[in-house]
C-alpha positions as a Markdown table, in Angstrom:
| # | Residue | x | y | z |
|---|---|---|---|---|
| 1 | Unk | 17.4 | -18.4 | 2.9 |
| 2 | Unk | 18.3 | -15.1 | 3.1 |
| 3 | Unk | 16.2 | -12.2 | 1.5 |
| 4 | Unk | 16.9 | -9.1 | 0.4 |
| 5 | Unk | 13.4 | -7.2 | 0.2 |
| 6 | Unk | 12.6 | -3.6 | -1.3 |
| 7 | Unk | 10.4 | -1.4 | -1.2 |
| 8 | Unk | 11.2 | 1.4 | -3.7 |
| 9 | Unk | 9.2 | 4.7 | -3.9 |
| 10 | Unk | 8.8 | 8.3 | -4.6 |
| 11 | Unk | 10.2 | 9.5 | -1.5 |
| 12 | Unk | 12.4 | 6.7 | -0.5 |
| 13 | Unk | 14.0 | 3.4 | -0.9 |
| 14 | Unk | 14.4 | 1.3 | 1.7 |
| 15 | Unk | 16.0 | -2.1 | 1.6 |
| 16 | Unk | 16.4 | -4.9 | 4.5 |
| 17 | Unk | 17.2 | -8.2 | 4.9 |
| 18 | Unk | 15.1 | -11.5 | 6.5 |
| 19 | Unk | 16.1 | -14.4 | 7.4 |
| 20 | Unk | 13.5 | -17.5 | 6.4 |
| 21 | Unk | 13.7 | -20.9 | 7.7 |
| 22 | Unk | 10.1 | -22.4 | 6.4 |
| 23 | Unk | 7.4 | -20.0 | 7.1 |
| 24 | Unk | 9.0 | -18.0 | 10.0 |
| 25 | Unk | 10.3 | -14.8 | 8.4 |
| 26 | Unk | 13.0 | -12.7 | 10.9 |
| 27 | Unk | 14.0 | -9.2 | 9.9 |
| 28 | Unk | 17.8 | -8.4 | 10.3 |
| 29 | Unk | 18.9 | -5.5 | 9.3 |
| 30 | Unk | 18.0 | -2.3 | 7.0 |
| 31 | Unk | 18.5 | 0.7 | 4.8 |
| 32 | Unk | 16.7 | 3.8 | 4.0 |
| 33 | Unk | 17.6 | 5.6 | 0.9 |
| 34 | Unk | 16.4 | 9.2 | 0.2 |
| 35 | Unk | 15.1 | 9.5 | -3.3 |
| 36 | Unk | 17.1 | 11.5 | -6.5 |
| 37 | Unk | 18.5 | 8.7 | -7.8 |
| 38 | Unk | 18.7 | 8.8 | -11.5 |
| 39 | Unk | 18.9 | 4.7 | -12.5 |
| 40 | Unk | 18.0 | 1.1 | -10.8 |
| 41 | Unk | 21.6 | 0.4 | -11.2 |
| 42 | Unk | 23.0 | 3.6 | -9.5 |
| 43 | Unk | 20.4 | 2.4 | -6.1 |
| 44 | Unk | 21.8 | -1.0 | -5.9 |
| 45 | Unk | 25.3 | 0.6 | -6.2 |
| 46 | Unk | 24.6 | 2.6 | -3.1 |
| 47 | Unk | 23.4 | -0.7 | -0.6 |
| 48 | Unk | 27.0 | -1.7 | -1.5 |
| 49 | Unk | 28.7 | 1.8 | -0.4 |
| 50 | Unk | 26.5 | 1.8 | 3.1 |
| 51 | Unk | 27.1 | -2.1 | 3.7 |
| 52 | Unk | 30.6 | -2.2 | 2.7 |
| 53 | Unk | 31.3 | -4.8 | 5.3 |
| 54 | Unk | 28.9 | -7.1 | 4.1 |
| 55 | Unk | 29.6 | -7.0 | 0.4 |
| 56 | Unk | 30.0 | -10.5 | 0.4 |
| 57 | Unk | 27.4 | -11.6 | 2.2 |
| 58 | Unk | 25.4 | -9.5 | 0.2 |
| 59 | Unk | 26.4 | -11.3 | -2.8 |
| 60 | Unk | 25.2 | -14.3 | -1.3 |
| 61 | Unk | 21.4 | -13.2 | -1.1 |
| 62 | Unk | 19.7 | -16.3 | -2.4 |
| 63 | Unk | 16.4 | -14.2 | -3.1 |
| 64 | Unk | 15.7 | -10.5 | -4.3 |
| 65 | Unk | 12.1 | -9.0 | -4.0 |
| 66 | Unk | 11.9 | -5.5 | -5.5 |
| 67 | Unk | 8.3 | -3.8 | -4.3 |
| 68 | Unk | 8.0 | -0.8 | -6.9 |
| 69 | Unk | 5.2 | 1.7 | -7.8 |
| 70 | Unk | 3.8 | 1.0 | -11.2 |
| 71 | Unk | 2.7 | -2.0 | -13.2 |
| 72 | Unk | 4.7 | -5.0 | -13.4 |
| 73 | Unk | 6.1 | -6.0 | -17.0 |
| 74 | Unk | 7.7 | -8.6 | -18.8 |
| 75 | Unk | 10.4 | -8.3 | -14.8 |
| 76 | Unk | 10.3 | -5.1 | -15.0 |
| 77 | Unk | 8.1 | -1.3 | -13.4 |
| 78 | Unk | 8.6 | 2.1 | -14.8 |
| 79 | Unk | 8.3 | 3.8 | -11.8 |
| 80 | Unk | 5.3 | 6.1 | -11.5 |
| 81 | Unk | 6.3 | 8.5 | -9.2 |
| 82 | Unk | 10.5 | 8.0 | -9.9 |
| 83 | Unk | 12.0 | 8.6 | -14.0 |
| 84 | Unk | 13.7 | 5.1 | -13.5 |
| 85 | Unk | 13.1 | 1.3 | -14.5 |
| 86 | Unk | 13.2 | -1.2 | -11.5 |
| 87 | Unk | 14.2 | -4.4 | -13.6 |
| 88 | Unk | 16.4 | -7.6 | -13.0 |
| 89 | Unk | 18.9 | -7.1 | -15.2 |
| 90 | Unk | 21.4 | -4.9 | -12.9 |
| 91 | Unk | 20.6 | -7.3 | -9.8 |
| 92 | Unk | 21.7 | -10.0 | -11.9 |
| 93 | Unk | 24.9 | -8.1 | -12.2 |
| 94 | Unk | 25.2 | -6.8 | -8.2 |
| 95 | Unk | 23.8 | -10.5 | -6.8 |
| 96 | Unk | 24.9 | -13.2 | -9.0 |
| 97 | Unk | 23.3 | -16.5 | -8.4 |
| 98 | Unk | 20.4 | -14.7 | -6.8 |
| 99 | Unk | 16.9 | -15.1 | -7.6 |
| 100 | Unk | 14.9 | -11.8 | -8.2 |
| 101 | Unk | 10.6 | -11.2 | -8.1 |
| 102 | Unk | 9.9 | -7.6 | -9.1 |
| 103 | Unk | 6.3 | -7.0 | -7.6 |
| 104 | Unk | 4.0 | -3.9 | -7.5 |
| 105 | Unk | 4.2 | -2.5 | -4.4 |
| 106 | Unk | 0.9 | -2.8 | -2.8 |
| 107 | Unk | 1.4 | -6.7 | -4.0 |
| 108 | Unk | 3.7 | -6.3 | -1.0 |
| 109 | Unk | 1.4 | -4.7 | 1.0 |
| 110 | Unk | -1.4 | -7.0 | 0.3 |
| 111 | Unk | 1.3 | -9.9 | 1.4 |
| 112 | Unk | 1.5 | -7.9 | 4.2 |
| 113 | Unk | -1.3 | -8.8 | 5.7 |
| 114 | Unk | 0.3 | -12.3 | 6.5 |
| 115 | Unk | 3.1 | -10.8 | 8.0 |
| 116 | Unk | 3.4 | -9.6 | 11.7 |
| 117 | Unk | 3.5 | -5.9 | 10.5 |
| 118 | Unk | -0.9 | -6.3 | 10.7 |
| 119 | Unk | -0.4 | -7.1 | 14.1 |
| 120 | Unk | -1.2 | -4.1 | 15.8 |
| 121 | Unk | -3.4 | -2.7 | 12.9 |
| 122 | Unk | -6.1 | -0.8 | 14.2 |
| 123 | Unk | -9.6 | -1.7 | 13.8 |
| 124 | Unk | -11.5 | 1.9 | 12.3 |
| 125 | Unk | -14.6 | -0.1 | 11.2 |
| 126 | Unk | -15.9 | -3.5 | 13.2 |
| 127 | Unk | -18.1 | -5.1 | 10.6 |
| 128 | Unk | -19.7 | -8.4 | 11.4 |
| 129 | Unk | -18.3 | -10.7 | 13.6 |
| 130 | Unk | -14.8 | -8.5 | 14.3 |
| 131 | Unk | -15.7 | -7.0 | 18.1 |
| 132 | Unk | -14.7 | -3.1 | 18.2 |
| 133 | Unk | -12.5 | -4.1 | 20.9 |
| 134 | Unk | -10.6 | -6.6 | 18.9 |
| 135 | Unk | -6.8 | -6.9 | 19.8 |
| 136 | Unk | -5.7 | -7.1 | 16.7 |
| 137 | Unk | -6.0 | -8.2 | 12.9 |
| 138 | Unk | -5.8 | -12.3 | 13.3 |
| 139 | Unk | -4.3 | -13.6 | 10.0 |
| 140 | Unk | -6.0 | -17.0 | 10.9 |
| 141 | Unk | -9.4 | -15.3 | 10.9 |
| 142 | Unk | -9.1 | -15.0 | 7.0 |
| 143 | Unk | -10.6 | -18.2 | 6.7 |
| 144 | Unk | -13.5 | -17.1 | 9.5 |
| 145 | Unk | -14.7 | -14.3 | 8.3 |
| 146 | Unk | -17.8 | -13.7 | 6.5 |
| 147 | Unk | -17.3 | -14.1 | 3.1 |
| 148 | Unk | -14.3 | -16.7 | 3.4 |
| 149 | Unk | -12.7 | -17.2 | 0.5 |
| 150 | Unk | -13.3 | -13.5 | -0.6 |
| 151 | Unk | -10.7 | -11.3 | -1.2 |
| 152 | Unk | -9.6 | -8.8 | 1.0 |
| 153 | Unk | -9.1 | -5.3 | -0.3 |
| 154 | Unk | -6.0 | -3.5 | 0.4 |
| 155 | Unk | -5.9 | 0.2 | -0.4 |
| 156 | Unk | -3.5 | 3.2 | 0.5 |
| 157 | Unk | -2.6 | 6.4 | -0.3 |
| 158 | Unk | 0.8 | 7.6 | 0.0 |
| 159 | Unk | 3.2 | 9.5 | -2.5 |
| 160 | Unk | 0.2 | 7.7 | -5.3 |
| 161 | Unk | -2.4 | 5.8 | -4.7 |
| 162 | Unk | -2.6 | 2.1 | -4.4 |
| 163 | Unk | -4.8 | -0.7 | -4.6 |
| 164 | Unk | -4.4 | -4.6 | -4.4 |
| 165 | Unk | -6.5 | -7.5 | -3.6 |
| 166 | Unk | -5.3 | -10.4 | -1.6 |
| 167 | Unk | -7.2 | -13.9 | -2.3 |
| 168 | Unk | -6.3 | -16.4 | 0.8 |
| 169 | Unk | -6.7 | -20.1 | 0.2 |
| 170 | Unk | -10.3 | -21.4 | 0.3 |
| 171 | Unk | -9.4 | -24.7 | 1.3 |
| 172 | Unk | -6.5 | -26.4 | 3.1 |
| 173 | Unk | -3.3 | -26.0 | 1.2 |
| 174 | Unk | -4.6 | -24.2 | -1.5 |
| 175 | Unk | -2.3 | -21.3 | -1.8 |
| 176 | Unk | -2.9 | -17.8 | -1.6 |
| 177 | Unk | -2.6 | -14.9 | -4.6 |
| 178 | Unk | -2.4 | -11.7 | -4.9 |
| 179 | Unk | -3.6 | -9.5 | -7.9 |
| 180 | Unk | -2.3 | -6.1 | -8.5 |
| 181 | Unk | -4.3 | -3.3 | -9.9 |
| 182 | Unk | -3.5 | 0.4 | -10.8 |
| 183 | Unk | -6.9 | 1.2 | -9.4 |
| 184 | Unk | -5.7 | 4.6 | -7.6 |
| 185 | Unk | -6.2 | 5.7 | -11.8 |
| 186 | Unk | -9.6 | 5.6 | -11.6 |
| 187 | Unk | -11.8 | 9.0 | -11.8 |
| 188 | Unk | -13.0 | 9.9 | -9.3 |
| 189 | Unk | -16.7 | 11.2 | -8.4 |
| 190 | Unk | -17.3 | 14.6 | -7.1 |
| 191 | Unk | -20.6 | 15.0 | -5.5 |
| 192 | Unk | -22.3 | 18.2 | -4.6 |
| 193 | Unk | -21.6 | 22.2 | -4.9 |
| 194 | Unk | -18.3 | 21.9 | -2.8 |
| 195 | Unk | -17.1 | 19.2 | -4.3 |
| 196 | Unk | -17.5 | 19.9 | -7.6 |
| 197 | Unk | -15.9 | 23.5 | -7.0 |
| 198 | Unk | -12.8 | 21.6 | -5.9 |
| 199 | Unk | -12.9 | 19.6 | -9.2 |
| 200 | Unk | -13.2 | 23.2 | -11.0 |
| 201 | Unk | -10.4 | 24.2 | -9.4 |
| 202 | Unk | -8.3 | 21.4 | -9.7 |
| 203 | Unk | -8.6 | 20.3 | -13.2 |
| 204 | Unk | -6.7 | 23.7 | -14.7 |
| 205 | Unk | -4.2 | 22.8 | -12.2 |
| 206 | Unk | -3.2 | 19.4 | -13.6 |
| 207 | Unk | -3.5 | 20.0 | -17.0 |
| 208 | Unk | -7.2 | 19.4 | -17.8 |
| 209 | Unk | -7.7 | 15.7 | -18.1 |
| 210 | Unk | -9.4 | 13.3 | -15.7 |
| 211 | Unk | -9.4 | 13.7 | -12.3 |
| 212 | Unk | -8.2 | 10.1 | -11.0 |
| 213 | Unk | -8.9 | 8.5 | -7.4 |
| 214 | Unk | -4.6 | 9.2 | -7.1 |
| 215 | Unk | -5.0 | 13.2 | -7.8 |
| 216 | Unk | -7.4 | 13.5 | -4.5 |
| 217 | Unk | -6.0 | 11.1 | -1.8 |
| 218 | Unk | -2.5 | 11.0 | -2.8 |
| 219 | Unk | 0.3 | 13.2 | -0.1 |
| 220 | Unk | -0.2 | 15.3 | -2.9 |
| 221 | Unk | -4.0 | 15.3 | -3.4 |
| 222 | Unk | -4.5 | 15.9 | 0.4 |
| 223 | Unk | -1.9 | 18.9 | -0.2 |
| 224 | Unk | -4.3 | 21.1 | -3.0 |
| 225 | Unk | -7.2 | 20.0 | -0.7 |
| 226 | Unk | -5.5 | 22.0 | 1.9 |
| 227 | Unk | -4.4 | 25.1 | -0.4 |
| 228 | Unk | -8.3 | 24.9 | -1.8 |
| 229 | Unk | -9.9 | 25.7 | 1.2 |
| 230 | Unk | -7.4 | 27.9 | 3.0 |
| 231 | Unk | -5.7 | 29.4 | 0.5 |
| 232 | Unk | -1.9 | 28.7 | 1.1 |
| 233 | Unk | 0.2 | 26.2 | -0.2 |
| 234 | Unk | 2.0 | 23.8 | 2.6 |
| 235 | Unk | 2.5 | 20.4 | 3.0 |
| 236 | Unk | 0.8 | 17.5 | 4.7 |
| 237 | Unk | 3.5 | 17.2 | 7.6 |
| 238 | Unk | 2.9 | 20.7 | 8.6 |
| 239 | Unk | -0.7 | 21.4 | 8.4 |
| 240 | Unk | -2.1 | 18.2 | 9.5 |
| 241 | Unk | 0.5 | 18.1 | 12.7 |
| 242 | Unk | -1.8 | 21.5 | 13.8 |
| 243 | Unk | -3.8 | 21.9 | 16.9 |
| 244 | Unk | -7.3 | 21.3 | 16.0 |
| 245 | Unk | -6.6 | 19.6 | 12.3 |
| 246 | Unk | -8.6 | 16.7 | 13.2 |
| 247 | Unk | -11.7 | 19.0 | 13.3 |
| 248 | Unk | -11.0 | 20.9 | 10.4 |
| 249 | Unk | -13.1 | 21.1 | 7.0 |
| 250 | Unk | -9.9 | 20.1 | 5.2 |
| 251 | Unk | -9.7 | 16.4 | 7.2 |
| 252 | Unk | -13.9 | 15.9 | 7.1 |
| 253 | Unk | -13.6 | 16.2 | 3.6 |
| 254 | Unk | -10.6 | 14.1 | 2.8 |
| 255 | Unk | -12.3 | 11.6 | 4.9 |
| 256 | Unk | -15.6 | 11.6 | 2.8 |
| 257 | Unk | -13.2 | 11.1 | -0.1 |
| 258 | Unk | -11.7 | 8.3 | 1.4 |
| 259 | Unk | -14.5 | 6.8 | 2.4 |
| 260 | Unk | -15.9 | 6.7 | -1.1 |
| 261 | Unk | -12.9 | 4.7 | -2.5 |
| 262 | Unk | -12.8 | 2.3 | 0.1 |
| 263 | Unk | -16.9 | 2.3 | -0.4 |
| 264 | Unk | -16.1 | 1.9 | -4.1 |
| 265 | Unk | -13.7 | -0.5 | -3.7 |
| 266 | Unk | -15.6 | -3.0 | -1.5 |
| 267 | Unk | -18.9 | -2.6 | -3.5 |
| 268 | Unk | -16.9 | -4.1 | -6.6 |
| 269 | Unk | -15.6 | -6.6 | -5.0 |
| 270 | Unk | -17.1 | -7.2 | -1.7 |
| 271 | Unk | -14.0 | -8.1 | -0.1 |
| 272 | Unk | -14.5 | -9.8 | 3.5 |
| 273 | Unk | -12.1 | -7.1 | 5.0 |
| 274 | Unk | -10.8 | -3.2 | 3.5 |
| 275 | Unk | -7.3 | -3.1 | 5.1 |
| 276 | Unk | -5.9 | 0.7 | 4.6 |
| 277 | Unk | -1.7 | 1.4 | 4.8 |
| 278 | Unk | -0.2 | 4.1 | 3.3 |
| 279 | Unk | 2.2 | 6.6 | 4.7 |
| 280 | Unk | -1.1 | 9.1 | 4.5 |
| 281 | Unk | -3.5 | 7.5 | 6.6 |
| 282 | Unk | -0.6 | 6.1 | 8.8 |
| 283 | Unk | 0.8 | 9.2 | 9.9 |
| 284 | Unk | -2.5 | 11.0 | 10.2 |
| 285 | Unk | -4.9 | 8.6 | 11.2 |
| 286 | Unk | -7.4 | 11.2 | 12.1 |
| 287 | Unk | -8.3 | 11.7 | 8.2 |
| 288 | Unk | -9.9 | 7.8 | 8.6 |
| 289 | Unk | -10.9 | 8.2 | 11.8 |
| 290 | Unk | -13.3 | 11.0 | 11.3 |
| 291 | Unk | -16.9 | 10.4 | 11.3 |
| 292 | Unk | -17.2 | 11.6 | 8.0 |
| 293 | Unk | -14.9 | 8.3 | 6.4 |
| 294 | Unk | -17.7 | 6.1 | 8.4 |
| 295 | Unk | -20.3 | 7.5 | 6.9 |
| 296 | Unk | -19.5 | 7.8 | 3.4 |
| 297 | Unk | -18.1 | 4.4 | 4.0 |
| 298 | Unk | -22.0 | 3.3 | 4.6 |
| 299 | Unk | -23.3 | 5.6 | 2.2 |
| 300 | Unk | -25.2 | 3.6 | -0.6 |
| 301 | Unk | -27.9 | 3.2 | -2.7 |
| 302 | Unk | -30.4 | 0.2 | -3.6 |
| 303 | Unk | -29.9 | -0.8 | 0.0 |
| 304 | Unk | -26.2 | -1.8 | 0.2 |
| 305 | Unk | -25.7 | 0.1 | 3.5 |
| 306 | Unk | -26.0 | -3.2 | 5.4 |
| 307 | Unk | -23.8 | -4.9 | 2.9 |
| 308 | Unk | -21.4 | -2.7 | 3.5 |
| 309 | Unk | -21.8 | -2.9 | 7.6 |
| 310 | Unk | -20.4 | -6.3 | 7.3 |
| 311 | Unk | -16.9 | -5.5 | 6.1 |
| 312 | Unk | -14.4 | -4.6 | 8.8 |
| 313 | Unk | -12.3 | -2.2 | 7.8 |
| 314 | Unk | -8.5 | -1.6 | 9.3 |
| 315 | Unk | -5.9 | 0.9 | 9.6 |
| 316 | Unk | -2.5 | -0.9 | 9.2 |
| 317 | Unk | 0.1 | 1.9 | 10.3 |
| 318 | Unk | 2.9 | -0.3 | 9.9 |
| 319 | Unk | 6.3 | 1.6 | 8.9 |
| 320 | Unk | 7.5 | -1.4 | 7.3 |
| 321 | Unk | 4.3 | -3.0 | 6.0 |
| 322 | Unk | 5.8 | -3.0 | 2.3 |
| 323 | Unk | 9.0 | -5.2 | 3.6 |
| 324 | Unk | 7.5 | -7.1 | 5.6 |
| 325 | Unk | 4.9 | -8.1 | 2.8 |
| 326 | Unk | 8.0 | -8.3 | 0.3 |
| 327 | Unk | 9.3 | -10.7 | 2.8 |
| 328 | Unk | 6.4 | -12.9 | 2.8 |
| 329 | Unk | 5.9 | -13.5 | -1.0 |
| 330 | Unk | 9.2 | -13.9 | -1.1 |
| 331 | Unk | 9.1 | -16.7 | 1.3 |
| 332 | Unk | 5.8 | -18.1 | -0.4 |
| 333 | Unk | 6.9 | -18.0 | -4.0 |
| 334 | Unk | 10.7 | -18.1 | -3.6 |
| 335 | Unk | 10.1 | -22.5 | -3.0 |
| 336 | Unk | 8.3 | -22.3 | -6.4 |
| 337 | Unk | 11.0 | -22.8 | -9.7 |
| 338 | Unk | 7.7 | -22.3 | -11.7 |
| 339 | Unk | 7.1 | -18.7 | -10.5 |
| 340 | Unk | 10.0 | -17.4 | -10.0 |
| 341 | Unk | 12.2 | -15.6 | -12.6 |
| 342 | Unk | 15.5 | -16.3 | -12.3 |
| 343 | Unk | 18.3 | -13.5 | -12.4 |
């Protein structure tokens, strides 16, 4: 089975072709397009113009997976960080006969936990039963970690902030499921004088509404925090690369905020593991390696710190994680006509 998987984001869109033979998935070739397209149809058209020699083989793709930022409603996603809708209609025209799945982008990130994209994941906090020197995330261990059958929390900041829950089957043969969410849009709690000063500075710049976790932890949120602390506006790609950033007040405070968000997710769902993904920590891992991240993650009232200490936290920096996850979802869901809407 030939799969065309797409990770459609606010900054760039990536299209990769995979071949699937049973449970084995292999990556074939890919295409990265910048943002700025005015419609999903124009974006799809660009694929054919960039791969003109493969037009006929593209039309023979049997399964399309579109992972996009935003909630899925009746087979489409109104993009959270772009101005167009990702939907099945234009795909039906471009790829006649193919089956189509439209999913939330963090659904794909969750499915990536079961793909080769997690093989080189970095263990940030070991948890119980996962040694600090662990060579990498073992997907087979999902049935053997503390809380077997519990979800894996997949959280990540990039252009926005996403969250999803991977529910591995409890028994052999039981299907894996993924629950998407809009957890990045929950109100973010601030504590103490410094944090509340940041909130007071940030609120009018956001129009005075509630400050969400995405406002704080996304790439734009990191840029706002730097501007608040340093008094100048710069892109994260600029200031995170400066010498000494890992020891800066900005890195420490952001790490604290990220640790708090991960702690809230962990306490809400008691996962067997937390996987951090997304471009912010992927490009600047110091933001979650900083000691403030661990201190805040474990800081909980009611004696819950010991419970949190059992949960391993991983960092997945694979640049194609969303695409691998989309392909993995396609391999799992594409075999079931009942779960796939035909284009």
